[in-house]
C-alpha positions as CSV (number, residue, x, y, z in Angstrom):
1,M,0.0,0.0,-0.4
2,P,1.8,3.4,-1.1
3,M,3.0,5.8,1.4
4,Q,0.2,9.2,1.3
5,S,1.2,12.8,1.8
6,I,-2.1,14.8,2.0
7,N,-0.9,18.5,1.9
8,P,-2.7,19.3,5.4
9,A,-3.7,23.4,4.5
10,T,-5.6,22.2,1.5
11,E,-6.9,18.3,2.4
12,E,-5.1,17.6,-1.3
13,L,-2.7,14.1,-2.2
14,F,0.7,16.1,-2.5
15,E,2.3,12.8,-3.5
16,E,1.9,8.9,-3.1
17,Y,5.4,6.8,-1.9
18,P,5.1,3.5,-3.2
19,E,6.2,1.1,0.2
20,T,9.4,-0.6,0.1
21,A,9.5,-3.8,-0.5
22,H,10.3,-7.3,1.8
23,E,13.3,-7.7,-0.7
24,S,14.9,-4.5,-1.0
25,V,14.6,-3.8,2.9
26,D,16.8,-7.0,3.2
27,L,19.0,-5.6,0.3
28,R,19.2,-2.5,1.9
29,L,20.0,-3.0,5.1
30,Q,22.6,-5.9,4.2
31,M,24.2,-3.0,2.0
32,A,24.0,-0.8,5.4
33,H,25.7,-3.2,7.4
34,E,28.4,-3.8,4.7
35,A,28.8,-0.2,4.4
36,Q,28.9,0.5,8.1
37,L,32.1,-2.2,8.3
38,S,33.6,-0.2,6.2
39,W,33.0,3.6,7.4
40,R,33.8,2.8,10.6
41,K,37.3,2.8,9.6
42,T,37.4,5.6,8.1
43,S,39.2,8.3,9.7
44,F,37.6,11.4,11.3
45,D,39.3,13.9,8.8
46,A,37.4,11.9,6.0
47,R,34.1,11.6,7.9
48,V,34.4,15.5,9.2
49,S,34.8,16.3,5.5
50,R,31.4,14.8,4.7
51,L,29.3,16.3,7.8
52,R,30.4,19.1,6.2
53,S,29.6,19.1,3.0
54,L,26.4,17.9,4.1
55,G,25.6,21.2,5.9
56,K,26.5,23.1,3.1
57,L,23.7,21.3,0.9
58,L,21.3,21.5,3.1
59,R,22.2,25.8,3.5
60,A,22.5,26.1,-0.5
61,E,18.9,24.0,-0.8
62,V,17.2,25.3,2.6
63,D,13.9,26.7,-0.3
64,S,13.1,23.7,-1.8
65,L,13.5,21.8,1.4
66,A,11.5,23.8,3.0
67,D,8.9,24.2,0.5
68,L,8.5,19.9,0.5
69,A,8.5,20.2,4.4
70,T,5.4,23.0,4.7
71,N,3.7,21.2,2.0
72,E,3.8,17.7,3.5
73,M,3.3,18.4,6.9
74,G,1.5,22.3,7.0
75,K,4.5,23.9,9.0
76,P,5.0,27.8,8.1
77,I,7.7,28.0,5.2
78,A,9.9,30.7,7.8
79,Q,10.2,27.8,10.5
80,S,10.7,25.4,7.8
81,R,13.4,27.5,6.7
82,G,14.8,27.8,10.5
83,E,14.7,23.6,10.9
84,V,16.8,22.8,7.6
85,E,19.4,25.6,8.7
86,K,19.4,24.1,12.2
87,C,20.2,20.7,11.0
88,A,23.2,22.4,8.8
89,W,24.4,24.0,12.3
90,V,24.0,20.8,13.9
91,C,26.4,19.1,10.6
92,D,28.7,22.0,11.6
93,Y,28.8,21.5,15.0
94,Y,30.0,17.6,15.3
95,A,32.6,18.0,12.5
96,E,34.0,20.1,15.1
97,H,33.9,18.4,18.0
98,A,33.2,14.2,17.2
99,E,36.7,13.1,17.6
100,E,37.4,15.2,20.7
101,F,34.2,13.5,22.3
102,L,35.1,10.2,21.2
103,E,38.8,10.8,22.5
104,P,40.4,7.6,24.1
105,R,40.4,8.7,27.8
106,T,43.3,7.0,29.6
107,E,43.0,6.1,33.3
108,P,45.8,5.0,36.1
109,V,45.4,0.8,36.9
110,E,47.7,-0.7,39.0
111,G,50.6,-2.9,36.8
112,G,49.7,-1.6,33.8
113,R,47.8,1.2,31.4
114,G,44.6,1.7,30.9
115,Y,41.7,3.3,28.9
116,V,38.4,3.4,27.9
117,R,37.5,3.9,24.0
118,Y,34.4,4.6,22.5
119,D,33.9,2.0,19.2
120,P,30.7,2.4,16.9
121,L,28.1,-0.5,17.2
122,G,26.7,-0.9,13.5
123,V,23.5,-0.1,12.5
124,V,20.7,2.0,14.2
125,L,17.7,1.5,13.2
126,A,15.8,5.8,13.7
127,V,12.5,6.1,13.8
128,M,11.1,9.9,13.7
129,P,8.2,11.6,13.7
130,W,6.6,14.1,11.4
131,N,6.4,17.1,13.1
132,F,10.0,18.1,13.1
133,P,10.4,16.1,9.5
134,Y,13.8,17.6,9.3
135,W,15.5,18.4,12.9
136,Q,14.8,14.9,14.6
137,V,16.9,12.4,11.9
138,F,19.3,15.1,11.7
139,R,20.0,15.7,15.7
140,A,19.9,11.4,15.8
141,A,22.0,10.7,12.5
142,V,24.7,13.3,12.6
143,P,26.3,12.5,15.8
144,A,25.4,8.1,15.3
145,V,27.2,8.6,11.8
146,A,29.9,10.5,13.1
147,A,30.7,8.0,15.7
148,G,30.9,5.1,12.8
149,N,27.3,4.0,12.5
150,V,25.1,4.2,9.9
151,M,21.5,4.5,9.8
152,A,18.5,3.2,8.8
153,L,15.4,5.2,9.0
154,K,12.3,4.6,9.5
155,H,9.9,8.5,8.5
156,A,6.4,8.8,9.8
157,S,4.6,7.7,6.9
158,N,3.3,11.8,5.8
159,V,6.7,12.6,5.3
160,S,8.3,10.4,2.7
161,G,9.4,12.3,0.7
162,V,11.5,14.2,3.3
163,S,12.3,11.0,4.1
164,Q,13.9,10.2,0.7
165,E,15.5,13.3,0.3
166,I,17.3,13.3,3.4
167,E,19.1,10.0,1.4
168,R,19.8,12.0,-1.3
169,L,21.2,15.0,0.5
170,F,23.7,11.9,2.2
171,V,24.5,10.8,-1.2
172,R,25.5,13.8,-2.4
173,A,27.7,15.2,0.1
174,D,29.7,12.4,-0.6
175,F,29.1,9.9,2.3
176,P,29.4,5.8,0.9
177,A,26.0,4.3,-0.3
178,G,24.5,2.6,2.6
179,V,25.8,5.1,5.3
180,F,22.0,6.8,5.3
181,T,19.3,4.3,4.4
182,S,15.5,5.7,4.4
183,L,12.7,2.8,4.3
184,L,9.5,3.5,3.7
185,L,7.6,1.2,6.6
186,S,4.6,0.6,7.7
187,S,4.3,0.7,11.9
188,E,3.7,-3.6,11.8
189,R,6.6,-3.7,9.6
190,T,8.8,-1.7,11.7
191,E,9.0,-3.6,14.9
192,K,9.6,-7.0,13.4
193,L,12.8,-5.4,11.8
194,L,14.8,-5.1,15.2
195,G,14.5,-8.5,15.1
196,D,17.3,-8.6,12.6
197,P,20.8,-8.9,13.6
198,R,22.3,-6.6,11.5
199,I,20.5,-4.0,13.2
200,R,22.2,-3.1,16.9
201,A,20.6,0.3,18.4
202,V,17.5,1.5,17.9
203,T,16.4,5.5,18.8
204,L,12.8,6.5,18.0
205,T,11.4,10.5,18.7
206,G,7.5,9.5,19.0
207,S,4.3,9.3,20.8
208,E,4.4,7.2,24.3
209,R,2.3,4.4,22.5
210,A,5.2,4.5,19.7
211,G,7.9,4.5,22.8
212,K,6.5,1.2,24.7
213,S,6.2,-0.7,21.7
214,V,9.7,0.1,20.1
215,A,11.1,0.0,24.1
216,A,9.6,-3.7,24.3
217,A,10.9,-4.5,21.1
218,A,14.0,-3.8,21.6
219,G,14.0,-5.1,24.9
220,R,13.3,-8.5,23.9
221,E,16.7,-8.2,21.7
222,L,18.5,-6.6,24.0
223,K,19.5,-4.0,22.1
224,P,19.9,-0.6,23.6
225,S,17.5,2.4,22.8
226,V,17.0,5.7,23.2
227,L,13.4,7.1,23.5
228,E,12.3,11.2,23.1
229,L,8.5,10.8,23.5
230,G,5.7,13.5,24.2
231,G,6.3,15.9,26.8
232,S,3.6,18.8,29.0
233,D,5.8,20.9,29.6
234,P,5.5,23.6,32.5
235,F,6.1,27.2,31.8
236,I,6.5,29.0,35.7
237,V,5.8,32.5,35.8
238,L,6.7,33.9,39.5
239,A,5.1,36.7,40.9
240,D,8.5,39.0,40.2
241,A,8.5,38.4,36.3
242,D,8.2,41.4,33.7
243,V,4.6,40.3,32.2
244,G,4.5,42.2,29.3
245,A,8.3,40.8,28.2
246,V,7.4,37.4,29.5
247,V,4.1,37.5,26.8
248,S,5.7,37.5,23.8
249,Q,7.7,34.7,24.6
250,A,4.7,32.8,26.7
251,V,3.6,33.0,22.9
252,Q,6.0,31.7,21.1
253,A,6.8,29.1,23.4
254,R,2.9,27.4,22.7
255,T,3.0,28.6,18.9
256,Q,6.3,27.0,17.7
257,N,5.7,24.9,14.6
258,T,2.0,25.6,15.4
259,G,2.2,24.0,18.8
260,Q,2.6,20.6,17.4
261,S,5.9,20.3,20.1
262,C,7.0,18.1,22.5
263,I,8.6,20.6,24.1
264,A,6.2,23.4,23.3
265,A,5.0,25.2,26.5
266,K,1.6,23.4,27.2
267,R,1.0,24.2,31.5
268,F,1.3,27.8,32.5
269,L,1.7,28.1,35.9
270,V,1.0,31.5,36.8
271,E,1.4,33.2,40.7
272,Q,-2.0,34.9,41.5
273,P,-0.4,38.9,42.1
274,I,-0.2,38.8,38.6
275,L,-2.2,36.2,37.1
276,K,-5.3,38.1,35.8
277,E,-2.1,40.9,34.4
278,F,-0.8,37.7,32.4
279,E,-4.6,36.2,31.1
280,A,-4.8,39.4,29.5
281,A,-1.6,40.5,27.6
282,F,-1.4,37.0,26.7
283,V,-5.0,36.7,25.6
284,D,-4.4,39.6,23.6
285,A,-1.2,38.2,21.8
286,M,-2.3,35.5,21.0
287,S,-5.5,36.7,19.6
288,A,-2.9,38.5,17.2
289,L,-1.8,35.5,15.3
290,K,-2.1,34.9,11.8
291,V,-3.2,31.7,11.3
292,G,-3.6,30.6,7.7
293,D,-1.4,29.0,4.3
294,P,1.5,28.3,6.1
295,L,3.4,29.1,2.8
296,D,2.3,32.6,3.2
297,E,5.3,34.4,5.3
298,A,2.0,36.9,6.7
299,N,0.9,33.9,8.6
300,D,2.1,32.7,12.0
301,L,0.1,29.7,12.4
302,G,-0.5,26.7,9.7
303,P,-2.9,24.4,9.8
304,L,-2.6,21.0,12.0
305,A,-0.9,18.0,10.7
306,R,-3.6,15.7,10.2
307,S,-7.9,15.9,10.6
308,D,-7.7,13.2,13.4
309,L,-4.7,15.9,15.2
310,R,-7.0,18.8,15.3
311,E,-10.7,16.6,16.3
312,T,-7.8,15.1,19.2
313,L,-6.8,18.2,20.0
314,H,-10.4,20.2,19.9
315,D,-11.8,17.1,22.0
316,Q,-9.2,17.7,25.0
317,V,-10.4,21.7,24.6
318,S,-13.8,20.4,25.0
319,R,-13.8,17.8,28.1
320,S,-10.9,20.6,29.7
321,C,-14.3,23.2,30.0
322,E,-16.4,20.3,31.2
323,Q,-14.5,19.2,33.8
324,G,-14.5,23.3,34.8
325,A,-12.0,25.0,32.9
326,E,-12.7,28.7,31.6
327,L,-12.5,29.2,28.1
328,L,-11.2,32.7,26.8
329,L,-10.2,32.8,23.5
330,G,-10.5,29.9,20.5
331,G,-12.2,26.7,21.3
332,S,-13.6,26.4,17.8
333,E,-13.0,23.6,14.9
334,P,-13.1,26.5,11.8
335,E,-15.4,25.5,8.7
336,G,-13.5,25.4,5.7
337,T,-10.3,23.6,3.9
338,G,-7.8,22.9,6.0
339,Y,-7.1,21.4,9.5
340,Y,-6.9,24.8,10.7
341,Y,-7.4,25.2,14.3
342,P,-7.5,29.0,16.2
343,P,-5.3,30.4,18.9
344,T,-7.2,29.1,21.8
345,V,-6.5,29.8,25.9
346,L,-8.1,28.1,29.1
347,T,-7.5,29.6,32.7
348,N,-8.4,27.9,35.8
349,V,-6.6,24.6,34.1
350,K,-6.7,22.2,37.1
351,P,-4.4,18.1,38.2
352,G,-7.5,15.9,36.4
353,M,-8.7,17.8,33.4
354,A,-7.5,16.9,30.3
355,A,-5.5,19.8,29.3
356,F,-4.0,19.6,32.6
357,D,-3.4,15.8,32.6
358,E,-2.5,14.8,29.2
359,E,-0.4,15.9,25.8
360,T,-2.1,18.7,23.8
361,F,-0.5,18.8,20.5
362,G,-1.7,22.8,19.0
363,P,-2.2,25.8,19.6
364,A,-4.5,25.4,23.3
365,A,-2.7,26.9,25.8
366,A,-3.8,25.9,29.9
367,I,-2.8,28.6,32.8
368,V,-2.9,27.3,36.6
369,P,-2.8,29.6,38.9
370,V,-0.7,29.1,41.7
371,G,-0.7,30.7,45.0
372,D,3.2,30.4,45.1
373,R,6.7,28.8,43.7
374,T,6.1,26.1,46.0
375,E,3.0,25.4,44.8
376,A,4.0,26.3,41.4
377,I,6.7,23.4,41.7
378,E,4.5,20.7,43.1
379,L,1.8,21.2,40.2
380,A,4.5,21.1,37.4
381,N,5.9,18.1,38.8
382,Q,2.0,16.0,38.9
383,S,2.8,14.9,35.5
384,S,3.5,11.9,33.7
385,F,5.6,13.8,31.4
386,G,9.4,15.1,32.0
387,L,10.6,16.2,29.3
388,G,11.3,20.4,29.7
389,A,9.9,23.5,31.8
390,S,11.1,26.6,32.0
391,V,11.1,29.1,35.0
392,W,10.6,33.4,34.1
393,S,12.0,35.6,37.3
394,S,13.4,38.5,37.8
395,D,15.4,36.4,40.6
396,V,17.9,34.3,38.6
397,D,19.5,33.1,41.1
398,A,15.9,32.4,43.0
399,A,14.8,30.6,39.5
400,E,18.2,28.6,39.4
401,A,17.6,27.0,43.0
402,L,13.7,25.9,41.5
403,A,15.8,24.2,38.3
404,G,16.9,21.2,40.7
405,Q,13.3,20.7,41.8
406,I,11.5,20.5,38.6
407,E,11.8,16.7,37.3
408,A,12.4,17.1,33.5
409,G,15.1,16.6,31.4
410,C,16.2,20.6,31.5
411,V,15.2,23.4,32.5
412,F,15.8,27.0,30.9
413,I,16.0,30.1,33.0
414,N,13.9,33.1,30.9
415,S,13.8,31.5,27.8
416,I,12.0,29.0,26.0
417,V,13.2,25.3,26.3
418,K,14.8,24.5,22.8
419,S,17.0,21.8,21.6
420,D,20.4,22.9,21.4
421,P,24.1,20.7,19.8
422,H,25.9,21.9,23.2
423,L,24.0,20.1,25.5
424,P,22.3,16.6,26.0
425,F,19.0,17.0,25.4
426,G,15.9,13.7,26.4
427,G,13.7,13.6,29.3
428,I,12.6,11.6,32.6
429,K,9.5,9.8,33.0
430,R,7.1,9.1,30.4
431,S,9.0,11.7,28.2
432,G,11.1,8.8,28.0
433,Y,15.5,7.4,28.3
434,G,18.6,8.5,26.6
435,R,20.1,11.6,25.4
436,E,20.7,13.1,22.1
437,L,23.6,15.8,21.4
438,S,26.5,17.1,22.4
439,R,29.0,14.4,23.9
440,E,26.2,12.5,25.8
441,G,24.4,12.5,22.3
442,I,26.9,11.1,20.4
443,R,27.8,8.4,23.3
444,E,24.5,6.4,23.2
445,F,25.4,4.2,20.5
446,V,28.6,3.3,20.9
447,N,30.8,0.7,22.7
448,V,32.7,2.2,26.0
449,K,35.4,-0.4,25.5
450,S,37.6,-0.8,28.3
451,V,41.2,-1.7,27.3
452,W,44.0,-2.6,30.0
453,V,47.9,-3.0,29.1
454,D,49.8,-4.7,31.3
455,S,53.2,-4.1,32.4
456,V,55.8,-6.3,30.8
């Protein structure tokens, strides 16, 4: 059955792609396996040269690559360009730092010489989502490949064009055939791949349900895995914060990629003394956003990526209102073509409501009143997720002290949550495990090998 990309702005078929046949999967995995046996012996200078070429290609073709992503999943075009440019950045980052991160480490041992080396594992299977169709792939692939591994990608079916384009970029950057392989597969066929002995590890970014399935399969095969799953990130606004300055950041934090981001702020925990001021300013700023054709630079928000995603978000908003939340803005499904949803603001959101307990994937914000910072931390941690969090305050020392109490993989002070190659990225609790990016990310899929040389 072919993979279909439906343009979410027009609801029309953008493109169809044939699913990779069973015999082709076997041939492509064998090519990847054989490529890795050679690639692992390639010098760092040769790997770095290709990474830099890949970054240059991304920058040179940013417009066409961005258009493809926007047509397949609806991201506002300026954000699609920014995503492609960020992928070039991660190529440059590991071109500069990969050898340093994997440098053998000498350790003193009695009666001999000891050191630790970092050897590649082999073929890494990447199961990736549609919401950041380039960045999610590159932030996993680049460090893995820089370490001497190769990658086989199973992308989301609605961004199959992006998946194939990434493979072409690797080939054109002079990576050997098989170092990066795109496989167009159903989810059912993907899970079976983990039983293939040529695949040595798996990384997944996606839903909690997908994460459980892949983690179970990897566990049965005793293969290492990294999971980056959902989030319900708290955005904590303390009473001493500058509300005017914070609100513009709050809007960006909630509506990046039309709100379809695991690390988007979703629960806005605001201290009572500034609650009404924040609500009014936040509603004004959200209502000023322009929703429409994602290829039009004038628009801030595009459509959601699929019709079922809009239905789910609207159901969460409706149930929250039925459970006692107050609707301040939006909250209705618009008529017309395209999977659009208006900027929506709920307040008086509490634990037990859908907007508090569940991950909301779209431009719907939940304001949670809190009495003080102690309650803010308690409610921030009262979530099954633990991906990111942010704290906003004029007292940076106090905010940093709170960071240590927040149950999340990353905490940002007076800044929105983002992934940056310099810092490891990942979550805890139901947001997954393992880390991407920085030195921790490149070491997820290596054999940390101890070597002892006895004195003679």
